[in-house]
BAFIZA-798490 format. One record per residue (C-alpha): residue number from 1; residue in three letters; z, x, y. Coordinates in nm, 4 decimals. Each point is the difference from the previous one (the first is absolute). Layout:
<nodes>
[node NUM; "Ala"; [Z; X; Y]]
...
</nodes>
This chain:
<nodes>
[node 1; "Unk"; [11.5862; 3.6077; 10.0564]]
[node 2; "Unk"; [-0.1436; -0.1991; -0.3301]]
[node 3; "Unk"; [-0.3176; 0.1954; 0.0696]]
[node 4; "Unk"; [0.1488; 0.3398; 0.0540]]
[node 5; "Unk"; [0.1910; -0.0908; -0.3555]]
[node 6; "Unk"; [-0.3644; -0.0835; -0.1670]]
[node 7; "Unk"; [-0.1025; 0.3352; 0.1471]]
[node 8; "Unk"; [0.2789; 0.1947; -0.1038]]
[node 9; "Unk"; [-0.1184; 0.0554; -0.3507]]
[node 10; "Unk"; [-0.3263; 0.1117; 0.0753]]
[node 11; "Unk"; [0.1021; 0.2365; 0.2972]]
[node 12; "Unk"; [0.3224; 0.1710; -0.2343]]
[node 13; "Unk"; [-0.2339; 0.1203; -0.2332]]
[node 14; "Unk"; [-0.2438; 0.1562; 0.1724]]
[node 15; "Unk"; [0.2622; 0.1890; 0.1826]]
[node 16; "Unk"; [0.1979; 0.1146; -0.3943]]
[node 17; "Unk"; [-0.3750; 0.1404; -0.0466]]
[node 18; "Unk"; [-0.0538; 0.1885; 0.3923]]
[node 19; "Unk"; [0.3916; 0.0823; -0.0237]]
[node 20; "Unk"; [-0.0592; 0.1631; -0.3201]]
[node 21; "Unk"; [-0.2946; 0.1851; 0.1555]]
[node 22; "Unk"; [0.2855; 0.1212; 0.2574]]
[node 23; "Unk"; [0.1678; 0.0963; -0.2624]]
[node 24; "Unk"; [-0.2607; 0.2344; -0.1700]]
[node 25; "Unk"; [-0.0441; 0.1346; 0.3140]]
[node 26; "Unk"; [0.3776; 0.0903; 0.0837]]
[node 27; "Unk"; [0.0462; 0.1389; -0.3748]]
[node 28; "Unk"; [-0.2943; 0.1990; 0.0412]]
[node 29; "Unk"; [0.0550; 0.2039; 0.3175]]
[node 30; "Unk"; [0.3460; 0.0977; -0.0860]]
[node 31; "Unk"; [-0.1102; 0.1260; -0.3495]]
[node 32; "Unk"; [-0.2451; 0.2493; 0.1920]]
[node 33; "Unk"; [0.1436; 0.0323; 0.3688]]
[node 34; "Unk"; [0.3344; 0.0855; -0.1411]]
[node 35; "Unk"; [-0.1220; 0.3128; -0.1888]]
[node 36; "Unk"; [-0.3118; 0.0684; 0.1788]]
[node 37; "Unk"; [0.2116; 0.0097; 0.3152]]
[node 38; "Unk"; [0.2507; 0.2873; -0.1914]]
[node 39; "Unk"; [-0.3173; 0.2062; -0.0157]]
[node 40; "Unk"; [-0.0809; -0.0748; 0.4045]]
[node 41; "Unk"; [0.2816; 0.1406; 0.0251]]
[node 42; "Unk"; [-0.0423; 0.3205; -0.1644]]
[node 43; "Unk"; [-0.3275; 0.0912; 0.1451]]
[node 44; "Unk"; [0.1396; -0.0536; 0.3068]]
[node 45; "Unk"; [0.2794; 0.2121; -0.0202]]
[node 46; "Unk"; [-0.2033; 0.2641; -0.1659]]
[node 47; "Unk"; [0.0481; 0.3693; 0.0701]]
[node 48; "Unk"; [-0.4419; 0.0370; 0.0429]]
[node 49; "Unk"; [-0.0244; -0.1201; 0.3406]]
[node 50; "Unk"; [-0.3906; -0.1618; -0.0094]]
[node 51; "Unk"; [0.1738; -0.2402; -0.3082]]
[node 52; "Unk"; [0.2973; -0.0381; 0.1994]]
[node 53; "Unk"; [-0.1984; -0.0655; 0.3801]]
[node 54; "Unk"; [-0.2566; -0.2910; -0.2074]]
[node 55; "Unk"; [0.2701; -0.1809; -0.2003]]
[node 56; "Unk"; [0.1292; -0.0154; 0.3611]]
[node 57; "Unk"; [-0.3213; -0.1428; 0.1832]]
[node 58; "Unk"; [-0.1094; -0.2400; -0.2814]]
[node 59; "Unk"; [0.3745; -0.1470; 0.0224]]
[node 60; "Unk"; [0.0134; 0.0077; 0.3725]]
[node 61; "Unk"; [-0.3049; -0.1916; -0.0462]]
[node 62; "Unk"; [0.0884; -0.2896; -0.2763]]
[node 63; "Unk"; [0.3250; -0.0453; 0.1816]]
[node 64; "Unk"; [-0.1592; -0.0441; 0.3464]]
[node 65; "Unk"; [-0.2195; -0.2059; -0.0348]]
[node 66; "Unk"; [0.0288; -0.4074; -0.1067]]
[node 67; "Unk"; [-0.0144; -0.0778; -0.3887]]
[node 68; "Unk"; [-0.2395; -0.2527; 0.0658]]
[node 69; "Unk"; [-0.3022; 0.2300; 0.0493]]
[node 70; "Unk"; [0.1045; 0.2332; -0.2401]]
[node 71; "Unk"; [-0.0644; -0.2973; -0.2153]]
[node 72; "Unk"; [-0.3241; -0.0840; 0.1962]]
[node 73; "Unk"; [-0.1703; 0.3777; -0.0268]]
[node 74; "Unk"; [0.1236; 0.0413; -0.3312]]
[node 75; "Unk"; [-0.1426; -0.3698; -0.1770]]
[node 76; "Unk"; [-0.3206; -0.0158; 0.2208]]
[node 77; "Unk"; [-0.0690; 0.4414; 0.0867]]
[node 78; "Unk"; [-0.1414; 0.0756; -0.3480]]
[node 79; "Unk"; [-0.2986; -0.2739; 0.0357]]
[node 80; "Unk"; [-0.0489; 0.0173; 0.3907]]
[node 81; "Unk"; [-0.0201; 0.3732; -0.0174]]
[node 82; "Unk"; [-0.0961; 0.1502; -0.3268]]
[node 83; "Unk"; [-0.1982; -0.4014; -0.0999]]
[node 84; "Unk"; [0.2361; 0.0387; -0.3010]]
[node 85; "Unk"; [0.2507; -0.2401; -0.0715]]
[node 86; "Unk"; [0.2278; 0.1870; -0.2228]]
[node 87; "Unk"; [0.2367; -0.2828; -0.0350]]
[node 88; "Unk"; [-0.1651; -0.2324; -0.2108]]
[node 89; "Unk"; [-0.0127; -0.3813; 0.1207]]
[node 90; "Unk"; [0.2052; -0.2873; -0.0161]]
[node 91; "Unk"; [0.3986; -0.0200; 0.0241]]
[node 92; "Unk"; [0.0427; 0.3204; -0.2440]]
[node 93; "Unk"; [-0.1978; 0.1938; 0.2029]]
[node 94; "Unk"; [0.1475; -0.1424; 0.3370]]
[node 95; "Unk"; [0.3798; 0.0861; -0.1613]]
[node 96; "Unk"; [-0.1098; 0.3329; -0.0969]]
[node 97; "Unk"; [-0.0914; 0.0804; 0.3803]]
[node 98; "Unk"; [0.3271; -0.0984; 0.0573]]
[node 99; "Unk"; [0.1719; 0.1323; -0.2096]]
[node 100; "Unk"; [-0.1237; 0.3532; 0.0485]]
[node 101; "Unk"; [0.0278; -0.0777; 0.4413]]
[node 102; "Unk"; [0.3798; -0.0965; -0.0663]]
[node 103; "Unk"; [0.0717; 0.3005; -0.2318]]
[node 104; "Unk"; [-0.1480; 0.2433; 0.2472]]
[node 105; "Unk"; [0.1822; -0.1449; 0.2971]]
[node 106; "Unk"; [0.3653; -0.0723; -0.1732]]
[node 107; "Unk"; [-0.0234; 0.3484; -0.1374]]
[node 108; "Unk"; [-0.0349; 0.1736; 0.3588]]
[node 109; "Unk"; [0.2588; -0.1985; 0.1291]]
[node 110; "Unk"; [0.2451; 0.1150; -0.3246]]
[node 111; "Unk"; [-0.1688; 0.4070; -0.0081]]
[node 112; "Unk"; [0.1998; -0.0327; 0.3571]]
[node 113; "Unk"; [0.3487; -0.1764; -0.1152]]
[node 114; "Unk"; [-0.0554; 0.2563; -0.2986]]
[node 115; "Unk"; [-0.0198; 0.2884; 0.2107]]
[node 116; "Unk"; [0.3056; -0.0758; 0.1967]]
[node 117; "Unk"; [0.2105; -0.1070; -0.3159]]
[node 118; "Unk"; [-0.1024; 0.4265; -0.1738]]
[node 119; "Unk"; [0.0702; 0.1174; 0.3378]]
[node 120; "Unk"; [0.3195; -0.1377; 0.0954]]
[node 121; "Unk"; [0.1932; 0.1784; -0.3175]]
[node 122; "Unk"; [0.1654; 0.2951; 0.1021]]
[node 123; "Unk"; [-0.2178; 0.3343; -0.0093]]
[node 124; "Unk"; [0.3158; 0.1856; -0.1845]]
[node 125; "Unk"; [-0.0372; -0.2547; -0.2867]]
[node 126; "Unk"; [-0.3610; 0.2153; -0.0723]]
[node 127; "Unk"; [0.1659; 0.3246; 0.0559]]
[node 128; "Unk"; [0.2980; -0.0341; -0.2068]]
[node 129; "Unk"; [-0.3152; -0.1165; -0.2774]]
[node 130; "Unk"; [-0.1813; 0.2970; 0.0149]]
[node 131; "Unk"; [0.3944; 0.1831; -0.0080]]
[node 132; "Unk"; [0.0459; -0.1625; -0.3411]]
[node 133; "Unk"; [-0.3840; 0.1303; -0.0567]]
[node 134; "Unk"; [-0.2031; -0.3566; -0.0167]]
[node 135; "Unk"; [-0.3312; -0.0304; 0.1025]]
[node 136; "Unk"; [-0.0607; -0.2072; 0.2697]]
[node 137; "Unk"; [-0.2281; -0.2195; -0.1870]]
[node 138; "Unk"; [0.3475; -0.0503; -0.2041]]
[node 139; "Unk"; [0.1771; 0.0116; 0.3348]]
[node 140; "Unk"; [-0.2406; -0.2989; 0.1246]]
[node 141; "Unk"; [0.0316; -0.2333; -0.2956]]
[node 142; "Unk"; [0.3935; 0.0460; -0.1023]]
[node 143; "Unk"; [0.1422; 0.0549; 0.3256]]
[node 144; "Unk"; [-0.2512; -0.1385; 0.2854]]
[node 145; "Unk"; [-0.1242; -0.3163; -0.1379]]
[node 146; "Unk"; [0.2789; -0.1498; -0.1374]]
[node 147; "Unk"; [0.2095; 0.0474; 0.3348]]
[node 148; "Unk"; [-0.3271; -0.1114; 0.2299]]
[node 149; "Unk"; [0.0028; -0.2635; -0.2574]]
[node 150; "Unk"; [0.2760; -0.1812; 0.1373]]
[node 151; "Unk"; [-0.1096; 0.0909; 0.3865]]
[node 152; "Unk"; [-0.3007; -0.1871; -0.0372]]
[node 153; "Unk"; [0.0806; -0.3172; -0.1494]]
[node 154; "Unk"; [0.1391; -0.1205; 0.3392]]
[node 155; "Unk"; [-0.3574; 0.0333; 0.1870]]
[node 156; "Unk"; [-0.2060; -0.0494; -0.3252]]
[node 157; "Unk"; [0.1365; -0.3117; -0.0076]]
[node 158; "Unk"; [-0.0376; -0.1333; 0.3533]]
[node 159; "Unk"; [-0.4324; 0.0673; -0.0596]]
[node 160; "Unk"; [0.0440; -0.1840; -0.3694]]
[node 161; "Unk"; [0.1811; -0.2743; 0.2283]]
[node 162; "Unk"; [-0.3653; 0.0433; 0.2098]]
[node 163; "Unk"; [-0.2108; 0.0227; -0.2797]]
[node 164; "Unk"; [0.0775; -0.3646; -0.1058]]
[node 165; "Unk"; [-0.1397; -0.1278; 0.3245]]
[node 166; "Unk"; [-0.2468; 0.2340; 0.0902]]
[node 167; "Unk"; [-0.1685; -0.1401; -0.3698]]
[node 168; "Unk"; [-0.1333; -0.2694; 0.2424]]
[node 169; "Unk"; [-0.2622; 0.2039; 0.1618]]
[node 170; "Unk"; [-0.2287; 0.0628; -0.3082]]
[node 171; "Unk"; [-0.1290; -0.3342; 0.1075]]
[node 172; "Unk"; [-0.2043; 0.1201; 0.2667]]
[node 173; "Unk"; [-0.2091; 0.1471; -0.2928]]
[node 174; "Unk"; [0.0035; -0.3341; -0.1329]]
[node 175; "Unk"; [0.2389; 0.0538; -0.2968]]
[node 176; "Unk"; [0.1714; -0.3054; -0.1148]]
[node 177; "Unk"; [0.3350; 0.0883; 0.0388]]
[node 178; "Unk"; [0.2887; -0.2584; 0.1167]]
[node 179; "Unk"; [-0.1190; -0.0625; 0.3858]]
[node 180; "Unk"; [-0.3319; 0.0238; -0.1390]]
[node 181; "Unk"; [0.0573; -0.3549; -0.1909]]
[node 182; "Unk"; [0.2317; -0.1452; 0.2052]]
[node 183; "Unk"; [-0.2610; 0.0885; 0.2967]]
[node 184; "Unk"; [-0.2614; -0.2064; -0.2027]]
[node 185; "Unk"; [0.1796; -0.3233; 0.0163]]
[node 186; "Unk"; [-0.1042; 0.0155; 0.4053]]
[node 187; "Unk"; [-0.3433; 0.0516; -0.0538]]
[node 188; "Unk"; [-0.0770; -0.2420; -0.3195]]
[node 189; "Unk"; [0.1221; 0.0691; -0.3857]]
[node 190; "Unk"; [-0.0599; -0.2089; -0.2952]]
[node 191; "Unk"; [0.0355; -0.3411; 0.1744]]
[node 192; "Unk"; [0.2802; 0.1029; 0.3024]]
[node 193; "Unk"; [-0.1365; 0.0975; 0.3765]]
[node 194; "Unk"; [0.2100; 0.0042; 0.3249]]
[node 195; "Unk"; [0.3322; 0.0836; -0.1427]]
[node 196; "Unk"; [0.2025; 0.2633; 0.0820]]
[node 197; "Unk"; [0.3618; -0.0234; -0.1668]]
[node 198; "Unk"; [-0.1726; 0.2301; -0.3235]]
[node 199; "Unk"; [-0.0039; 0.2304; 0.2181]]
[node 200; "Unk"; [0.3361; -0.0179; 0.1912]]
[node 201; "Unk"; [0.0900; -0.0251; -0.3726]]
[node 202; "Unk"; [-0.1109; 0.3180; -0.1114]]
[node 203; "Unk"; [0.3148; 0.1300; 0.2261]]
[node 204; "Unk"; [0.2436; -0.1464; -0.2756]]
[node 205; "Unk"; [-0.2219; 0.2097; -0.2384]]
[node 206; "Unk"; [0.0724; 0.2917; 0.1960]]
[node 207; "Unk"; [0.3881; -0.0433; 0.1087]]
[node 208; "Unk"; [0.1172; -0.0717; -0.3931]]
[node 209; "Unk"; [-0.2229; 0.3653; -0.0670]]
[node 210; "Unk"; [0.1673; 0.2352; 0.2110]]
[node 211; "Unk"; [0.2915; -0.1668; -0.0667]]
[node 212; "Unk"; [-0.0413; 0.1431; -0.3454]]
[node 213; "Unk"; [-0.0788; 0.3034; 0.1235]]
[node 214; "Unk"; [0.2289; 0.0882; 0.2514]]
[node 215; "Unk"; [0.2182; -0.1099; -0.2811]]
[node 216; "Unk"; [-0.0845; 0.2228; -0.2740]]
[node 217; "Unk"; [-0.0659; 0.3122; 0.2057]]
[node 218; "Unk"; [0.3684; -0.0786; 0.1588]]
[node 219; "Unk"; [0.1455; 0.0489; -0.3278]]
[node 220; "Unk"; [-0.2524; 0.3119; -0.0666]]
[node 221; "Unk"; [0.1450; 0.1578; 0.2893]]
[node 222; "Unk"; [0.3947; -0.0787; -0.1618]]
[node 223; "Unk"; [-0.1359; 0.1630; -0.2920]]
[node 224; "Unk"; [-0.0298; 0.3103; 0.2573]]
[node 225; "Unk"; [0.3087; 0.0570; 0.0988]]
[node 226; "Unk"; [0.0936; 0.2885; -0.2437]]
[node 227; "Unk"; [-0.1263; 0.1666; 0.2067]]
[node 228; "Unk"; [0.2843; -0.0733; 0.2704]]
</nodes>
């Protein structure tokens, strides 16, 4: 116990640094995936069939393959196939590659949620808008989009909570997020080796982070109750 108390400040400092990286990846993914997912959804619903088929094929491939494989392909692919490591070197390069992979993956998942939300709005509302002389773009942004937001919040909340835990997959390309930081103390880091408790302790960070995200999403959902 005395040994753990001596190691505690060192471990917590390392975990805090890793957790900041986790938070950055989480925030960057949401900032990119939420709008990009809507663009993909509109592409999949396009009346231009080649665009619609291509978009749905890409979404099917991304959703049907593990995120871990996508991370490996995106990070190592350009260097192995094109002999051009476009992401650069070091932690910043790994973070950029991880962000691109996460944004693309979650945008595809969000796109299906958006598509379901848009298509769930009664067709009669679009017809009423056309009768009133509104353009299709006006109907989408002023009528459909607002109602879609209420419908997509619950399923998107589940995906966002999953994202909190999925950020740990970035360690596959050696991004030093919180799980990576905890695992290093098993192998040997900062004079500590063979310690497994830091890895278990990372679970506390995830529980607190998930709790905060769940509360915030719950409050957002209540604020959107005006559609009921």
